[in-house]
C-alpha positions in Angstrom: -7.1 34.3 -8.0 -5.8 37.7 -9.0 -4.7 39.8 -6.0 -6.0 43.3 -5.7 -3.4 45.9 -5.3 -3.4 48.2 -2.2 -4.2 51.3 -4.3 -7.1 49.7 -6.1 -8.6 48.2 -3.0 -10.2 51.5 -1.8 -11.7 52.1 -5.2 -13.0 48.6 -5.5 -14.6 48.7 -2.0 -16.1 52.0 -2.8 -17.5 50.7 -6.1 -18.9 47.7 -4.3 -20.5 49.8 -1.5 -22.0 52.6 -3.7 -25.2 51.1 -4.9 -27.0 53.9 -6.6 -25.8 57.1 -8.2 -28.5 59.2 -6.6 -27.2 58.7 -3.0 -24.2 60.6 -1.6 -21.0 58.5 -1.2 -21.1 58.9 2.5 -24.6 57.6 3.0 -24.1 54.8 0.5 -21.0 53.6 2.5 -22.9 53.8 5.7 -26.1 52.2 4.6 -24.6 50.2 1.8 -24.8 46.8 3.3 -28.6 46.5 3.3 -28.5 47.2 -0.4 -25.7 44.8 -0.9 -28.0 42.0 -0.1 -30.3 43.1 -2.9 -27.4 43.8 -5.2 -28.7 43.5 -8.8 -26.8 41.8 -11.5 -26.8 45.0 -13.6 -25.4 47.1 -10.7 -22.7 44.5 -10.1 -21.7 44.6 -13.8 -21.4 48.4 -13.7 -19.4 48.4 -10.5 -16.9 45.8 -11.6 -16.7 43.9 -14.9 -15.8 40.5 -13.3 -17.7 38.8 -10.5 -17.4 40.0 -6.9 -14.3 39.1 -5.0 -14.4 35.6 -3.4 -14.5 37.1 0.1 -17.3 39.6 -0.5 -20.3 37.5 0.6 -18.7 35.8 3.5 -17.6 39.3 4.9 -21.1 40.6 4.6 -22.4 37.6 6.5 -20.1 38.1 9.5 -20.7 40.0 12.7 -18.3 40.6 15.6 -20.3 41.7 18.6 -19.8 42.0 22.3 -22.4 41.9 25.1 -21.7 44.5 27.8 -23.7 45.7 30.8 -23.8 46.5 34.4 -23.1 43.6 36.8 -26.2 41.3 37.1 -28.1 42.7 34.1 -28.1 39.2 32.6 -25.3 39.3 30.0 -24.1 35.8 30.4 -27.7 34.4 30.6 -28.5 36.2 27.3 -25.4 34.7 25.7 -26.4 31.3 26.9 -29.8 31.7 25.2 -28.2 33.0 22.0 -25.9 29.9 21.9 -28.9 27.6 22.5 -31.1 29.1 19.7 -28.2 29.1 17.2 -27.6 25.4 17.9 -24.2 25.7 19.5 -25.4 24.1 22.8 -28.2 21.6 23.3 -29.4 22.4 26.8 -29.6 25.6 28.9 -27.8 26.0 32.2 -28.2 29.0 34.5 -25.4 31.1 35.9 -26.4 30.2 39.5 -28.4 27.1 38.4 -29.3 24.3 40.8 -27.6 21.7 38.5 -24.2 23.3 39.4 -23.0 23.2 35.8 -22.9 27.0 35.3 -23.3 29.0 32.1 -21.2 27.9 29.1 -19.3 31.2 28.8 -18.1 31.2 32.5 -15.3 28.7 32.1 -13.1 29.8 35.1 -13.9 28.1 38.4 -14.0 31.4 40.2 -16.6 32.7 37.7 -18.9 29.8 38.3 -18.5 30.0 42.1 -19.3 33.7 42.2 -21.7 33.8 39.3 -19.7 36.6 37.6 -17.7 36.9 34.4 -14.1 37.9 34.8 -12.3 37.1 31.6 -14.0 37.7 28.3 -14.5 34.4 26.5 -15.0 34.3 22.7 -17.4 32.1 21.0 -19.0 31.9 17.6 -22.4 30.8 16.3 -24.5 30.8 13.1 -27.9 32.4 12.7 -29.8 32.4 9.4 -26.6 31.8 7.4 -24.8 34.6 9.2 -21.7 33.9 11.3 -21.6 35.8 14.6 -18.6 36.0 16.9 -19.6 36.9 20.4 -17.3 38.2 23.0 -18.8 38.0 26.5 -17.2 40.9 28.5 -17.0 41.4 32.3 -19.3 43.9 33.9 -17.2 44.6 37.1 -15.5 47.9 37.1 -12.2 46.3 38.3 -11.8 44.4 35.0 -12.1 47.3 32.6 -8.8 46.5 30.8 -10.6 43.3 29.7 -13.6 45.3 28.5 -11.5 47.8 26.6 -9.5 45.1 24.9 -12.7 43.3 23.9 -14.3 46.6 22.6 -11.1 47.2 20.6 -11.8 44.2 18.4 -15.5 44.4 18.1 -17.5 45.9 15.2 -20.8 46.3 17.2 -22.1 45.7 20.7 -25.3 44.9 22.6 -25.7 47.0 25.8 -27.9 45.1 28.2 -30.0 47.1 30.6 -32.2 45.8 33.5 -35.8 46.8 33.2 -36.0 47.2 37.0 -32.6 48.6 37.9 -32.4 50.8 34.8 -29.2 52.6 33.9 -26.7 51.8 36.6 -23.2 53.2 37.3 -21.4 50.5 35.4 -23.8 50.8 32.4 -22.5 54.4 32.2 -18.9 53.3 32.3 -19.4 50.6 29.7 -21.3 53.0 27.5 -18.5 55.6 27.8 -16.0 53.0 26.7 -18.1 52.0 23.7 -18.3 55.7 22.7 -14.5 56.0 23.1 -13.9 53.1 20.7 -16.7 54.2 18.4 -18.6 51.0 18.6 -22.2 51.0 17.0 -24.6 49.4 19.5 -28.1 48.1 20.2 -29.7 48.3 23.6 -31.6 45.3 25.0 -33.9 45.9 28.0 -33.8 42.6 29.8 -35.9 41.1 32.7 -39.3 42.3 31.6 -40.8 39.4 33.6 -39.7 40.8 36.9 -41.9 42.7 39.4 -41.6 46.4 38.7 -40.4 46.1 35.2 -40.8 49.4 33.3 -39.1 49.5 29.9 -40.3 53.0 29.1 -38.7 54.4 32.3 -35.4 52.7 31.3 -35.6 54.1 27.8 -36.0 57.6 29.2 -33.1 57.0 31.6 -30.9 56.0 28.6 -31.8 59.2 26.8 -31.1 61.4 29.8 -28.2 59.7 31.6 -26.4 58.1 28.6 -27.3 60.8 26.1 -28.6 58.1 23.8 -30.5 59.1 20.7 -32.7 56.1 20.9 -36.2 54.7 20.3 -37.9 51.3 20.8 -38.0 48.9 17.9 -40.4 46.7 19.9 -43.4 47.0 22.2 -43.9 44.3 24.9 -47.3 42.5 25.0 -48.0 42.6 28.8 -45.3 43.0 31.5 -44.1 41.2 34.7 -46.1 37.9 35.0 -48.3 38.8 32.0 -45.3 39.2 29.6 -46.4 37.1 26.6 -44.5 38.4 23.6 -43.4 41.4 21.5 -44.7 43.6 18.7 -42.1 44.5 16.1 -42.6 48.2 15.1 -40.6 47.8 11.8 -42.5 44.8 10.4 -45.7 45.5 12.4 -46.0 41.9 13.5 -46.5 40.3 16.9 -44.1 37.6 18.1 -45.0 34.9 20.6 -42.5 32.4 22.0 -43.7 28.8 22.5 -42.1 25.5 23.5 -40.3 24.5 26.7 -37.4 26.9 26.0 -39.2 29.4 23.8 -37.6 28.0 20.6 -40.8 28.2 18.5 -41.4 31.8 17.4 -45.0 32.3 16.3 -45.7 35.4 14.1 -49.2 36.9 14.3 -51.0 40.1 13.6 -50.8 43.0 16.1 -53.4 42.5 18.9 -56.4 44.8 18.3 -56.2 46.4 21.8 -52.6 47.5 21.2 -53.0 49.1 17.7 -53.2 52.7 19.0 -50.1 52.2 21.2 -48.2 50.5 18.4 -49.0 53.3 15.9 -47.9 56.0 18.4 -44.6 54.2 19.1 -43.9 53.5 15.4 -44.4 57.2 14.7 -42.0 58.0 17.5 -39.4 55.6 16.1 -39.7 57.1 12.6 -39.5 60.7 14.0 -36.4 59.8 16.0 -34.6 58.2 13.1 -35.5 60.8 10.6 -33.8 63.4 12.8 -30.5 61.8 11.9 -31.2 60.2 8.5 -31.9 62.6 5.6 -33.4 60.0 3.3 -36.0 58.9 5.8 -36.7 62.6 6.8 -37.6 63.4 3.2 -40.1 60.6 3.1 -41.5 61.4 6.5 -41.9 65.2 5.8 -43.5 64.4 2.4 -46.1 62.2 4.2 -45.2 59.2 2.2 -46.0 55.8 3.6 -42.8 54.3 5.0 -42.4 50.6 4.2 -40.7 48.2 6.5 -37.7 47.8 4.2 -37.2 51.6 4.0 -37.4 51.9 7.8 -35.0 49.0 8.4 -32.5 50.5 6.0 -32.7 53.9 7.7 -32.2 52.4 11.2 -29.2 50.5 9.9 -27.6 53.6 8.3 -28.2 55.6 11.5 -26.9 52.8 13.8 -23.7 52.2 11.9 -23.1 56.0 11.8 -23.5 55.9 15.6 -26.2 58.5 15.5 -29.0 56.2 16.7 -29.4 53.3 19.1 -32.3 50.8 18.5 -33.8 49.5 21.7 -34.9 45.8 21.9 -36.8 44.2 24.7 -37.3 40.8 26.2 -36.5 38.4 29.1 -33.5 36.1 28.5 -34.3 34.0 31.6 -37.9 33.4 30.4 -36.6 32.7 26.8 -38.5 35.6 25.3 -37.2 38.2 22.8 -33.8 36.6 22.1 -34.5 35.5 18.5 -35.7 39.0 17.3 -32.6 40.5 19.0 -30.4 38.1 16.9 -32.3 39.3 13.8 -31.6 42.9 14.9 -27.8 42.1 15.2 -27.9 40.9 11.6 -30.1 43.8 10.3 -28.6 46.7 12.1 -25.0 46.1 13.2 -22.2 46.5 10.7 -20.1 43.8 9.0 -16.3 44.1 9.2 -15.9 46.1 5.9 -18.3 48.8 7.1 -16.2 49.7 10.1 -13.0 51.7 9.7 -10.1 50.4 11.7 -6.8 52.3 12.0 -3.2 50.9 12.4 -0.1 52.9 13.3 2.7 52.7 10.7 5.9 52.2 12.7 8.1 53.2 9.7 6.4 56.6 9.6 6.5 57.6 13.3 3.2 56.0 14.2 1.1 57.7 11.4 -2.5 56.5 11.3 -3.2 54.2 8.4 -6.8 53.1 7.6 -7.2 49.4 7.1 -9.6 48.4 4.3 -10.5 45.1 6.0 -10.2 43.0 2.8 -8.7 39.5 2.8 -6.7 40.6 -0.3 -4.5 43.0 1.6 -1.4 42.2 3.7 -2.0 40.3 6.9 -2.6 42.5 10.0 -3.8 40.8 13.2 -4.0 41.9 16.8 -3.4 39.5 19.8 -6.0 40.9 22.1 -6.1 38.2 24.8 -3.8 35.4 26.1 -4.8 32.4 28.1 -2.8 29.6 29.6 -4.5 26.5 28.0 -3.9 22.9 28.6 -1.5 22.8 25.6 0.4 26.0 26.3 -0.3 29.6 25.5 -3.5 30.3 23.6 -3.6 33.6 21.8 -6.8 35.2 20.6 -6.3 37.1 17.3 -8.6 39.5 15.6 -7.7 39.6 11.9 -8.1 43.1 10.4 -6.7 42.5 6.9 -5.4 39.6 4.9 -5.5 35.8 5.5 -3.8 33.6 8.1 -3.2 29.9 7.3 -2.0 27.1 9.4 1.7 26.6 8.8 2.3 30.2 7.6 5.1 32.3 8.8 4.0 35.5 10.5 6.1 38.3 12.1 5.4 39.9 15.5 6.0 43.6 14.8 6.5 44.5 18.4 9.4 42.1 18.9 10.5 41.5 15.3 10.4 37.7 15.7 9.3 35.4 12.9 6.9 32.7 14.0 5.2 29.7 12.3 1.5 29.2 13.0 1.4 25.6 14.4 -2.3 25.3 15.1 -5.3 27.5 14.2 -8.5 27.1 16.2 -12.0 28.6 16.5 -13.0 29.1 20.1 -16.2 28.3 21.8 -15.7 29.5 25.4 -13.0 27.0 26.6 -13.5 24.4 23.8 -12.0 24.6 20.4 -12.2 23.3 16.8 -9.3 23.2 14.4 -9.5 25.2 11.2 -7.1 25.5 8.2 -7.3 29.2 7.5 -9.1 32.4 8.5 -9.6 35.7 6.8 -10.1 39.4 7.7 -12.9 40.1 10.1 -12.7 36.8 11.9 -11.7 36.1 15.5 -9.5 33.0 15.9 -7.0 31.6 18.4 -3.5 30.2 17.7 -1.5 27.8 19.8 2.2 27.8 20.6 2.8 31.4 19.6 4.9 33.3 22.2 3.8 36.9 22.4 2.3 39.5 24.7 -1.1 40.9 24.8 -1.6 43.8 22.4 1.1 42.6 20.0 0.4 42.9 16.2 1.2 40.3 13.6 1.8 40.9 9.9 3.1 38.8 7.0 6.2 41.0 6.9 5.3 43.2 4.0 4.1 46.1 6.2 5.2 47.3 9.6 1.9 48.2 11.3 0.9 48.0 14.9 -2.7 48.2 16.1 -1.9 49.8 19.4 0.8 52.3 20.3 4.1 50.7 21.3 4.5 53.2 24.1 3.6 51.3 27.3 3.3 53.6 30.3 5.8 53.2 33.1 4.4 51.5 36.3 3.9 53.9 39.1 3.3 51.8 42.1 5.1 48.8 43.6 4.2 46.1 46.2 6.4 43.5 47.8 4.9 40.0 47.5 6.1 36.7 48.6 4.4 33.2 48.9 3.5 32.3 52.4 4.7 28.7 52.1 8.2 28.0 50.8 7.2 25.0 48.5 4.7 27.0 46.4 7.5 29.1 44.8 7.2 27.4 41.4 3.5 28.1 41.0 4.1 31.7 42.2 6.7 32.5 39.6 4.6 30.8 36.9 1.7 33.0 37.8 3.8 36.2 37.7 5.3 35.2 34.3 1.9 34.7 32.8 0.4 37.9 34.1 3.4 39.9 32.8 2.6 38.5 29.3 -1.1 39.1 29.6 -0.8 42.7 30.8 2.0 45.0 29.4 1.5 47.4 32.3 2.3 44.8 35.0 6.0 44.3 35.8 7.9 42.0 38.1 11.4 42.7 39.6 13.6 41.9 42.6 14.6 44.3 45.3 18.4 43.9 45.5 18.6 44.9 49.2 15.8 42.8 50.7 15.6 40.1 48.1 11.8 40.4 47.9 9.8 40.1 44.7 8.4 43.5 43.7 5.4 43.7 41.5 4.7 47.1 39.8 1.5 48.3 38.1 -0.7 51.3 37.3 -2.4 51.6 40.7 -3.5 50.0 43.9 -6.6 48.2 42.5 -4.6 46.9 39.5 -2.1 45.1 41.8 -4.8 43.9 44.2 -6.6 42.0 41.4 -3.4 40.2 40.5 -2.7 39.2 44.1 -6.2 37.8 44.3 -5.8 35.9 41.0 -2.6 34.3 42.2 -4.6 33.1 45.2 -7.5 31.8 43.1 -6.0 30.5 39.9 -2.7 29.1 41.2 -3.8 28.3 44.8 -0.8 30.3 46.2 -1.3 32.4 49.3 0.8 35.5 49.0 1.6 38.0 51.7 1.7 41.6 50.5 4.0 44.3 51.8 3.1 48.0 52.1 2.7 49.8 48.8 5.9 51.6 47.7 6.2 54.7 45.5 9.0 54.9 43.0 10.8 58.0 44.2 13.9 59.4 42.4 16.7 61.8 43.5 18.4 64.5 41.5 21.1 67.2 41.9 20.3 70.9 41.7 23.7 72.6 41.4 27.3 71.8 40.3 29.6 70.2 42.8 33.3 69.4 42.3 35.0 66.2 43.3 38.7 65.3 43.8 39.2 61.9 45.3 42.2 59.7 45.7 41.6 56.0 46.4 44.9 54.4 47.7 45.3 51.1 49.4 48.6 49.5 50.2 48.6 46.1 51.8 51.7 44.3 50.6 51.7 43.0 47.1 49.9 44.9 44.4 48.0 47.8 45.9 45.1 50.0 44.6 45.6 53.5 43.3 43.2 55.8 41.4 42.5 59.5 41.5 39.6 61.2 39.8 39.0 65.0 39.5 35.9 66.6 38.0 32.4 67.8 38.8 28.8 66.7 38.7 25.9 68.9 37.6 22.2 68.6 36.7 21.3 67.9 33.0 19.5 70.7 31.2 15.6 70.4 31.3 14.1 68.2 28.6 17.2 66.1 27.9 16.5 62.7 26.5 19.0 60.8 28.8 18.9 60.5 32.5 22.6 60.0 33.0 25.5 61.4 31.0 29.2 60.9 31.4 31.7 63.2 29.7 35.4 62.7 29.5 37.2 66.1 29.2 40.6 64.6 30.1 43.6 66.1 28.3 46.7 64.0 27.9 47.3 60.6 29.5 46.9 61.4 33.2 44.6 58.3 33.3 45.2 55.6 30.7 42.2 55.4 28.3 41.5 51.7 29.2 40.4 52.8 32.7 37.8 55.3 31.5 34.9 52.8 31.1 35.5 51.6 34.7 35.2 55.2 35.9 31.9 55.6 34.0 30.7 52.3 35.4 31.6 53.4 39.0 29.6 56.6 38.7 26.6 54.8 37.1 26.7 52.3 40.0 26.9 55.0 42.6 24.0 56.9 41.0 21.8 53.8 41.4 21.2 54.7 45.0 21.4 58.3 46.2 22.4 59.1 49.8 19.1 60.8 50.7 16.7 57.9 50.6 18.5 55.2 48.6 16.6 55.7 45.3 18.2 56.2 41.9 19.6 59.6 41.0 18.4 61.0 37.7 19.2 63.9 35.4 22.9 63.7 36.3 25.9 64.7 34.2 29.4 63.6 35.4 32.4 65.4 33.8 35.9 64.0 34.3 38.6 66.6 33.9 41.7 65.2 35.5 43.1 62.4 37.5 46.2 60.4 38.3 47.3 56.8 37.8 50.0 54.6 39.1 52.0 52.4 36.7 51.7 49.3 38.9 48.9 49.8 41.4 46.2 51.3 39.2 43.5 48.9 38.1 39.9 49.0 36.8 38.7 48.1 40.3 40.7 50.9 41.9 39.2 53.5 39.5 35.7 52.1 39.9 36.0 52.4 43.7 37.5 55.9 43.4 34.5 57.0 41.3 32.0 55.5 43.7 33.6 57.3 46.7 34.1 60.5 44.7 30.3 60.6 43.9 29.4 60.1 47.6 31.9 62.8 48.6 30.5 65.5 46.4 26.8 64.5 46.4 25.8 66.4 49.5 27.4 69.6 48.1 25.2 69.4 45.0 22.0 70.2 47.0 20.1 67.0 46.1 16.3 66.9 46.1 13.8 64.0 46.1 11.5 63.7 43.1 8.1 62.0 43.5 5.8 60.7 40.7 3.0 63.1 40.0 -0.1 61.6 38.4 -2.5 63.2 35.9 -5.9 62.3 37.5 -9.1 62.6 35.5 -12.3 62.3 37.5 -15.8 62.0 36.2 -18.3 62.7 39.0 -22.0 63.8 39.1 -22.1 67.6 39.6 -23.7 67.4 43.1 -20.4 65.7 44.4 -18.1 68.2 42.8 -17.4 70.3 45.9 -16.6 67.3 48.1 -14.3 65.7 45.5 -12.4 69.0 44.8 -11.9 69.5 48.5 -10.5 66.1 48.9 -8.0 66.6 46.0 -6.7 69.8 47.7 -6.3 67.8 51.0 -4.2 65.3 49.0 -1.9 68.2 47.9 -3.3 68.0 44.4 -3.5 70.9 41.9 -6.7 71.1 39.9 -5.9 72.2 36.4 -9.2 71.8 34.6 -12.9 71.5 35.4 -15.4 70.9 32.6 -19.1 70.1 32.4 -20.2 67.0 30.4 -23.9 66.6 30.6 -24.8 65.9 34.2 -21.2 65.1 35.1 -18.2 67.3 36.1 -14.9 66.3 34.6 -12.1 67.4 36.9 -8.4 67.2 35.8 -5.8 67.4 38.5 -2.1 66.7 39.2 -1.8 64.8 42.4 1.3 63.2 44.0 1.0 59.4 43.8 2.0 59.0 47.4 -1.2 60.7 48.5 -3.4 58.6 46.2 -3.5 55.4 48.2 -6.9 54.1 48.9 -8.4 56.7 46.6 -10.7 54.3 44.7 -12.5 53.4 47.9 -12.6 57.1 49.1 -14.0 58.2 45.8 -16.7 55.5 45.8 -17.8 56.5 49.3 -17.8 60.3 48.4 -19.9 59.8 45.3 -22.2 56.9 46.3 -20.3 54.7 43.8 -21.1 57.0 40.8 -17.7 58.6 40.4 -14.8 57.1 38.5 -11.3 58.1 37.9 -8.4 57.3 35.6 -4.8 58.0 36.6 -1.7 58.1 34.5 1.9 59.0 35.1 2.7 62.6 34.3 6.2 63.3 35.6 8.6 63.2 38.5 8.7 66.6 40.3 10.5 67.8 43.5 8.8 67.2 46.8 8.2 70.0 49.3 10.9 70.6 52.0 8.8 69.1 54.9 8.1 66.0 52.9 11.7 65.6 52.0 12.8 65.8 55.7 10.1 63.3 56.6 11.2 60.8 53.9 14.9 61.2 54.9 14.1 60.6 58.6 12.0 57.5 57.8 14.8 56.1 55.6 17.5 56.7 58.3 15.2 55.1 60.9 14.7 52.0 58.7 18.5 51.8 58.1 19.3 51.9 61.8 16.5 49.4 62.6 18.2 46.9 60.3 
């Protein structure tokens, strides 16, 4: 098969997507896929003389979707029904069912025991000749890195809302993440069989709280115990669900007593869509009759352009409304070539490159999730471009390693089936590939990464150790695995106390991992007090002149160093600089590296609180050596003592990590939250209004941020959320410095 060159791929794709000359290129790209299904032979001939590329049809018949929602809205139950109706499983088990089997997608024991989803599991199914990859994502706020990673690889999503609970705090968080990653979405109002179900109240909440431009695609026939079926407003047909598990969908005419309501709701749907879709607006304003096909096309165009969110209804638990939702996924959510994905070109300083999503391009795949399987590490890959085959050599761009693909599988929760190859748009898993989460793989012809290679530095540390001595092996295995899964999680050793130190992006982050060690590896770990990574620095020049002399019979030690230390200029790229301004041979040149090493070693722990000294420049201007007694050790020791001697004279200060904290809280809690930040010695640098929320930006010392997630939840009734990232190390105030030094001295003496 002839390969399509990179430069011709955009034109080819454009030619394939533009289906009629009357429509603008933008709208044809957005709404093109519906036309593609009715692609006439004449159009095909005009667009491209030969037949369509081999991958064209399979790409159009592919959907990558996620199901996200607030905790307990029924995500996993909905996925279970989807798998049942698409024939992937042959019986239905409930999340907290009496049979104790648990839902298919909850494969971790902890998930079945608690009835919650922690890791996102990927599965795939087939519906009406379309392949759908479903990623079941967690709803708990503590697992948002999982949700974000899953959203990164999706092309569309279903936001599940509870018809009784309505729009809850986590629905707002998940919706915000979908907006950040520009994921087109459908809404599904679940649990219409429950007492107090009111889908129209939920729809209005979605419009007001989530700022959704949305309208119902369906109207329920009856509610609560009388919930019988649904009326489709696009096709104007009524659906009833018969059979023990609702597998027989019966299509009938709209009930006579509902015709007025259906006509009103259909008009509302057309009005809402025509506000964001010009083509439908023309027909609507011209009072033309709008056919089902025209309306479906318009809804698809508006959904893919993220201007409209169609709302479906049903009850997953009572097996009603799931099949029309699957039809909606196929009709309204985009296929992989309709979504633009960007990679960062590492050869051009992380410039953004748009990926065309065609299997004819070079291979680009993202490892978005790792799991410890029975046969070693299992890596989930989303392929953005190109083809991956079993036995191929691929290159990990982040590490530069060349790897052979030993085994390629398609995942179904925790079961797998072997496949020989997979092309762009698909989600697969590979075995035996050693990599970290977020790594990008290519075939070597390009150097793209899907995520930035700049991993933020950890800002908080905890000392952990296993309670029993014999569980050390499992403990270290757990830490190794978590390090690979999460690039922001680090493990180190404290040289003084010999304890294992874990570092991460915050308190909650580390708590989750300690809990997972306990659950998944059955290791009880005791946790020390959280520690902040302080630094020390010098503020003025200080001279040193130190002679190290030791005579003890036999060869002695002799070394003299003269020079000064000073702070590095602001904004310098290095944290330690050593300059040799020695003139002549006062110190033989072979001893200079030992002097540098001595100063480096001394700077590892400052005299104030024993933390590393940064932004330090050491200049050597003179010294003396002895022909017999001088050695590398003597000069190294002389440097260490010289540093300690002059350190106090350089007016050292302690630096603490200052965090950039972004809070999103409902406006009524703004005063309380701002007051609390001031109490924590924070500086508020920005305050914006976003709908009903206040967005506060502040710089707060990390040392004052412990326990903040709990405090924020109690201040805002669980509605506030915050993100925290490292900004810089800046000097602490004088009283804090005195307090830190006294604590350090007290600990020293206590030892």
